[in-house]
Every structure is written in C-alpha cells, then in structure tokens.
C-alpha positions, 0 to 999 in steps of 0.5 A: 647123523651120515655115516663115515667110513673115514670115522670107522678107518682105524677099525676097518685097518686093523681087521684087514690086517689080521685077515692078512695075518691069518693068511699068513700064519696058514699059508706059512705054515703048508708052504713051509714048515709043514707043521699040523695045524689043523687048519690047511690050504692045501686044496686050493693047489698051487693058489696057495702060492697067491694067497700066501703072496695075498697075506704078505701084502695086506699086512704090509698095506694095512699096518702101514695104514695103521699106524699112518692112522694113529700118528695122525691122530697122535698129531692131530691130538697134540697140537689142538690140544695144547695151550700154543695159539703159535704151535695151533697156526703154525700147523694149520695146514697140516690140522685141515687136512689132517683133520679131512683124512681123521673124519668128522668128529676131527673135523670138527674138534678143528673148528671149534680150536679155530673157533677158541682163537679166532682163526678163520 
C-alpha cells in the first residue's frame, strides 16, 4: 500500500490551523494586550509583526481548507450512501472530482458504488 497525502490531508490542515492559532495568540498578546502569558516572541524584534501576519494567514487558509474538505466529504457520503440511482448519476461528475480530491479510500468507494448501479 502506497502513502497518499490525500488520505491524511484533514489531519495536516488541523495541525497547521492549530499552529496558526498558537502563533496568533502569542503575538496578539505581545503586540496588543501586553498581558503576562509566560510565552513571548518579543525577542524576535520587528519580525513579530510578520509572525502575527503569518498566524493570521495560517488560520484563514487552513480553516478554509479543512471546512472545504469536510463539506466535500459530507456531500460525497450523502450522495454515495443514498438509495437513489438518479441522484448518483446526476452528481456523477462532481463525485468523481471529489473522490479524486479526497484520496484513494473515496475513489474506491466511488468505483464500488458505480459498479453497484452498473455505471461505467
């Protein structure tokens, strides 16, 4: 079995989102609130502003990516698990694209459902 990033992408997005939140909390405390937190990045000097921007970018980007992946997963599972062949055929192209984005497990499930409904 080969390794696929797509099979673990949700976990990677969560970890990078958490790193962004940590950076954002630490730098926000140093730059805006000046409350004693125990952890500080003031020793980085003016680079702390860039770390603050990096934290904001990580939070926004990886939250969006995680939510998009979860919505795709939910849509895929709802359509594949439905008992309607017409719904599956109507969304066939979307399901094919979503299964490619989500990884080998979903590609296999898509193929099995297509075989179940006798669709090539």
